[in-house]
C-alpha positions as CSV (number, residue, x, y, z in Angstrom):
1,M,15.8,-33.9,18.6
2,R,13.9,-32.0,16.0
3,V,15.1,-28.3,15.8
4,A,13.7,-25.5,13.7
5,L,16.3,-22.7,13.1
6,L,14.4,-19.5,12.3
7,G,17.0,-17.6,10.4
8,P,17.2,-14.0,9.1
9,I,16.3,-13.4,5.5
10,A,18.1,-10.1,4.8
11,W,20.8,-12.2,3.0
12,R,21.3,-15.7,1.8
13,T,22.4,-18.3,4.5
14,P,25.4,-18.5,4.5
15,P,26.0,-15.0,3.1
16,V,27.9,-14.4,-0.1
17,H,29.5,-11.3,1.3
18,Y,28.0,-9.6,4.3
19,G,25.5,-11.1,6.8
20,P,26.9,-11.9,10.3
21,W,23.6,-13.3,11.6
22,E,23.2,-15.5,8.5
23,L,26.8,-16.7,8.9
24,V,26.3,-17.7,12.6
25,T,22.9,-19.4,11.7
26,S,24.6,-21.3,8.9
27,L,27.5,-22.6,11.1
28,L,25.0,-23.7,13.7
29,A,22.8,-25.5,11.2
30,E,25.7,-27.4,9.7
31,G,27.2,-28.2,13.0
32,L,24.0,-29.5,14.5
33,T,23.2,-31.6,11.4
34,A,26.7,-33.1,11.6
35,R,25.9,-34.2,15.1
36,G,22.8,-36.0,14.0
37,V,20.2,-33.4,15.0
38,D,17.2,-33.2,12.7
39,V,17.4,-29.6,11.7
40,T,15.0,-27.6,9.5
41,L,16.5,-24.2,8.5
42,F,13.9,-21.5,7.7
43,A,15.9,-19.1,5.5
44,T,15.9,-17.7,2.0
45,L,15.2,-20.5,-0.6
46,D,18.6,-19.9,-2.3
47,S,20.4,-20.8,0.9
48,V,22.9,-23.6,1.0
49,T,22.7,-26.2,3.8
50,K,22.9,-29.9,4.6
51,A,19.9,-29.4,6.9
52,T,16.3,-29.4,5.5
53,L,15.7,-26.0,3.9
54,D,12.3,-24.4,4.0
55,G,10.9,-20.9,3.7
56,V,8.9,-18.4,1.6
57,A,11.5,-15.8,0.5
58,V,13.2,-16.6,-2.8
59,H,16.2,-14.5,-1.9
60,G,17.4,-11.9,0.6
61,Y,15.4,-8.6,0.7
62,E,18.7,-6.6,1.0
63,E,19.6,-7.9,-2.5
64,D,16.4,-6.8,-4.2
65,P,15.0,-3.3,-3.9
66,D,11.6,-4.5,-5.0
67,L,11.2,-6.6,-1.8
68,D,9.9,-4.9,1.4
69,G,11.8,-6.5,4.3
70,R,9.0,-5.9,6.8
71,V,6.5,-7.8,4.6
72,W,8.8,-10.7,3.9
73,E,10.0,-11.1,7.4
74,A,6.3,-11.2,8.6
75,L,5.5,-13.8,6.0
76,H,8.6,-15.8,6.9
77,V,7.8,-15.8,10.6
78,A,4.2,-16.7,10.1
79,Y,5.1,-19.6,7.9
80,A,7.8,-21.0,10.3
81,L,5.6,-20.7,13.4
82,G,2.8,-22.4,11.5
83,R,5.0,-25.5,11.3
84,S,6.3,-25.1,14.9
85,K,4.2,-28.1,16.3
86,E,6.4,-30.4,14.2
87,F,9.5,-29.6,16.3
88,D,10.9,-30.1,19.8
89,L,12.3,-26.6,19.8
90,V,12.3,-23.5,17.7
91,H,15.5,-21.4,17.8
92,N,15.0,-17.8,16.7
93,H,17.8,-15.8,15.1
94,L,15.5,-13.1,13.7
95,D,15.5,-10.4,16.4
96,W,12.2,-9.2,18.0
97,L,9.6,-10.0,15.3
98,P,8.9,-13.6,16.2
99,L,8.5,-12.6,19.8
100,A,5.4,-10.5,18.9
101,F,3.8,-13.8,17.7
102,S,5.4,-16.2,20.2
103,E,2.0,-17.2,21.5
104,H,1.5,-19.0,18.2
105,C,4.7,-21.0,18.6
106,A,3.6,-24.6,19.6
107,A,7.2,-25.6,20.7
108,P,9.5,-24.1,23.3
109,L,11.1,-21.0,21.8
110,L,14.7,-20.0,22.3
111,T,15.9,-16.6,21.0
112,T,19.5,-15.6,20.5
113,I,19.8,-11.9,20.8
114,H,22.4,-10.9,18.2
115,G,22.4,-7.4,19.5
116,F,19.6,-5.0,20.3
117,S,18.7,-2.9,17.2
118,G,17.4,-0.3,19.7
119,R,16.2,-0.2,23.3
120,N,12.7,0.8,21.9
121,I,12.2,-2.9,20.9
122,L,12.5,-4.1,24.5
123,P,8.7,-4.3,24.9
124,A,8.7,-7.2,22.4
125,Y,11.3,-9.0,24.4
126,R,9.6,-8.5,27.7
127,R,6.3,-9.9,26.4
128,G,7.7,-12.6,24.3
129,R,7.2,-16.2,25.4
130,S,10.8,-17.2,24.8
131,A,14.0,-18.1,26.6
132,Y,16.9,-15.9,25.8
133,V,20.6,-16.4,25.0
134,S,23.0,-13.5,24.9
135,I,26.1,-13.4,22.6
136,S,28.2,-11.7,25.3
137,D,27.6,-10.8,28.9
138,A,28.1,-7.2,28.0
139,D,25.1,-7.2,25.6
140,R,22.4,-8.0,28.2
141,S,19.4,-6.1,29.4
142,H,18.6,-5.9,33.1
143,D,14.9,-6.3,32.1
144,L,15.4,-9.9,30.8
145,D,16.2,-13.3,32.2
146,Y,18.8,-15.3,30.3
147,L,19.3,-19.0,29.9
148,G,23.0,-18.3,29.3
149,T,25.6,-16.7,27.1
150,V,26.9,-18.4,24.0
151,Y,29.8,-16.7,22.2
152,H,29.7,-16.9,18.4
153,G,32.0,-19.5,16.7
154,V,33.7,-19.4,13.4
155,D,34.8,-22.0,10.9
156,V,38.5,-22.2,11.8
157,E,39.3,-24.4,8.8
158,T,38.5,-21.6,6.4
159,L,40.8,-19.2,8.3
160,P,44.4,-20.6,7.9
161,F,47.2,-19.3,10.1
162,S,49.4,-16.6,8.8
163,A,52.7,-16.8,10.7
164,T,54.2,-13.5,9.5
165,G,51.3,-11.2,8.6
166,G,52.7,-7.9,7.3
167,D,53.2,-4.3,8.2
168,D,49.8,-3.0,7.1
169,L,46.8,-2.4,9.3
170,I,43.3,-3.8,8.5
171,C,39.9,-2.3,9.3
172,F,37.1,-4.9,8.6
173,G,33.4,-4.2,8.9
174,R,30.5,-2.1,7.8
175,I,31.4,1.5,7.0
176,H,29.5,3.4,9.7
177,P,30.3,5.9,12.5
178,D,29.6,3.2,15.1
179,K,32.5,1.2,13.7
180,G,34.9,4.2,13.8
181,T,36.2,3.8,10.2
182,D,37.4,7.4,10.3
183,L,39.2,6.7,13.6
184,A,41.0,3.7,12.0
185,I,42.2,6.1,9.2
186,E,43.6,8.5,11.8
187,I,45.3,5.8,13.8
188,A,47.0,4.3,10.7
189,R,48.1,7.8,9.6
190,R,49.6,8.6,12.9
191,A,51.3,5.2,13.2
192,G,52.7,5.6,9.7
193,R,51.1,2.4,8.4
194,R,49.2,1.6,5.3
195,L,45.5,0.8,5.9
196,T,43.2,-1.6,4.1
197,L,39.5,-1.0,4.6
198,C,36.9,-3.7,3.9
199,G,33.1,-3.7,4.3
200,I,29.8,-2.6,3.0
201,V,28.9,1.1,3.1
202,Q,26.1,1.4,5.6
203,D,26.1,5.2,5.9
204,E,26.6,6.9,2.6
205,A,26.9,10.4,4.0
206,Y,29.5,9.3,6.5
207,F,31.4,7.4,3.8
208,H,31.5,10.4,1.4
209,E,32.4,12.9,4.1
210,R,34.7,11.1,6.5
211,V,36.2,8.1,4.7
212,E,36.2,8.5,0.9
213,P,38.4,11.6,0.8
214,H,41.2,9.6,2.4
215,I,41.1,6.7,0.0
216,D,44.0,7.1,-2.3
217,G,44.8,3.5,-3.3
218,D,48.2,3.9,-1.6
219,Q,48.1,4.7,2.1
220,V,44.4,3.9,2.4
221,V,42.9,1.2,0.2
222,Y,39.3,0.3,0.1
223,L,38.4,-3.2,-1.1
224,G,34.7,-3.0,-0.7
225,S,32.7,-6.0,0.7
226,V,35.1,-8.9,0.9
227,G,33.5,-12.3,0.7
228,P,34.4,-15.6,2.5
229,A,36.9,-16.6,-0.2
230,D,39.1,-13.6,0.5
231,R,38.5,-12.9,4.2
232,A,41.4,-15.0,5.5
233,R,43.8,-13.7,2.9
234,V,43.1,-10.1,3.9
235,L,42.9,-10.6,7.6
236,G,46.0,-12.7,7.7
237,S,48.0,-10.2,5.8
238,G,48.0,-7.5,8.5
239,A,50.1,-6.6,11.4
240,A,46.9,-5.8,13.4
241,L,43.1,-5.4,12.9
242,L,41.9,-2.0,14.1
243,H,38.5,-1.9,15.8
244,P,38.0,1.6,17.2
245,I,34.3,1.3,17.8
246,R,32.1,4.1,19.1
247,F,29.3,1.8,20.4
248,A,29.0,-1.2,22.7
249,E,29.8,-3.9,20.2
250,P,27.7,-7.0,21.0
251,F,30.4,-9.4,19.8
252,G,32.5,-8.7,16.7
253,L,32.9,-11.6,14.3
254,S,35.7,-10.0,12.3
255,V,37.7,-9.5,15.5
256,V,37.6,-13.3,16.1
257,E,38.3,-14.1,12.5
258,S,41.4,-11.9,12.6
259,M,42.7,-13.5,15.7
260,I,42.1,-17.0,14.3
261,C,44.4,-16.0,11.4
262,G,47.0,-15.0,13.9
263,T,46.5,-11.2,13.4
264,P,46.0,-9.5,16.8
265,V,43.5,-6.8,17.4
266,V,43.7,-3.3,18.6
267,A,40.2,-2.5,19.9
268,Y,38.5,0.2,21.9
269,R,37.5,-1.1,25.3
270,K,33.7,-1.0,24.7
271,G,30.9,-3.5,24.8
272,S,32.0,-7.1,24.5
273,M,35.6,-6.3,23.6
274,P,37.0,-7.1,27.1
275,E,35.3,-10.5,26.9
276,V,36.5,-11.3,23.3
277,V,40.1,-9.9,23.3
278,D,42.5,-11.4,25.7
279,E,44.8,-8.5,26.6
280,G,48.4,-9.2,25.7
281,V,47.6,-12.5,23.9
282,T,45.1,-11.9,21.1
283,G,45.4,-8.1,21.1
284,R,45.3,-4.8,23.0
285,L,42.4,-2.9,24.5
286,V,42.7,0.9,24.3
287,G,40.7,4.0,25.1
288,D,41.6,6.5,22.5
289,V,43.6,7.3,19.3
290,D,46.8,7.9,21.3
291,Q,46.7,4.6,23.0
292,A,45.8,2.8,19.8
293,V,48.8,4.3,18.0
294,A,51.1,3.2,20.9
295,A,49.5,-0.3,20.8
296,V,50.2,-0.5,17.0
297,E,53.8,0.4,17.6
298,G,54.3,-2.5,20.0
299,I,51.9,-5.1,18.3
300,G,54.8,-7.0,16.8
301,R,55.8,-8.3,20.3
302,L,52.6,-10.4,20.4
303,D,53.0,-14.1,19.4
304,R,50.8,-14.7,16.4
305,A,50.8,-18.5,17.1
306,A,49.6,-17.9,20.6
307,C,47.0,-15.5,19.3
308,R,45.6,-18.1,17.0
309,A,45.7,-20.9,19.6
310,R,43.8,-18.8,22.2
311,A,41.2,-17.7,19.7
312,R,40.8,-21.1,18.3
313,S,40.2,-22.6,21.8
314,R,37.5,-20.1,22.6
315,F,35.7,-19.4,19.4
316,S,35.5,-22.4,17.2
317,A,32.1,-23.4,15.6
318,D,32.3,-26.8,17.3
319,R,32.4,-25.1,20.7
320,M,29.4,-22.9,19.8
321,V,27.5,-26.0,18.7
322,D,28.3,-27.7,22.0
323,D,27.1,-24.7,24.0
324,Y,23.8,-24.5,22.1
325,L,23.1,-28.2,22.6
326,A,23.6,-27.6,26.3
327,M,21.1,-24.6,26.0
328,Y,18.6,-26.8,24.2
329,R,18.8,-29.5,26.9
330,K,18.5,-27.0,29.6
331,L,15.4,-25.4,28.0
332,L,13.7,-28.8,27.3
333,S,14.3,-30.0,30.8
334,R,12.6,-26.8,32.1
335,T,9.6,-27.3,29.8
336,A,9.3,-31.1,30.2
């Protein structure tokens, strides 16, 4: 089977620090290649992969203010689709843009919807000649037909088990109102716990007004963007990961990574969280700050080994590769 993976180019694949779409695309590319699939990864040319690498962008546009992301994504898509006749299947991880040009794709097109960047982009999905995969049942549009749902997987070998954790709380993800960073600070304060924040600042005004004033290097510590080398150490060191989101989270990679390390999650019951978090095993689902504080107080009663075992069985990269191979076979049988 010859598969083209049309990856995002905001960051390198795999990302050095932040880049969840790039991370998932990388794990899939390496997993498929290890299974003997002939994979060409269309990504930034500084990407690292055992698949065949191709593309036009030298590096990620988020890393270079002189690059216009709209221009380079258009060039990237045009180049990849121009080679589409060489493949049995093109797997799109680049949101809506390739769908606008899907008539130029000479192979069956599969699109993983990593989360809708806005409902105003639905016209591109409705008109696109593509099959769709959702990353959670919660993140589906009633306007689209889906081939199936494939949960993200993570590299469990890079996330060793931490049997003891610690007393501190962790908040891991982009600093943005959607992620509820300010709520995490409030939960930790009321629970009497130290909080470690990690993630890129995606909303500068929010950071300066609602987050930065609380960062004192003692009760609230901000580590910035934490790369792959330090993710497991940070996530494994906590009593719990706080995930008090204000939006319908499509999936939540940091949630899974934390659970793999044995650190349970206290998450707001929104979006995919009821699908991802197994109540009472890998974490607690709550509705507000009061419930979150109560969950933190009792989080030590959860078995960290059981948390890891459940998360590992559900969210390994190998399982994700198996599921996508099943999607590929399903799509190719439809188009045969």
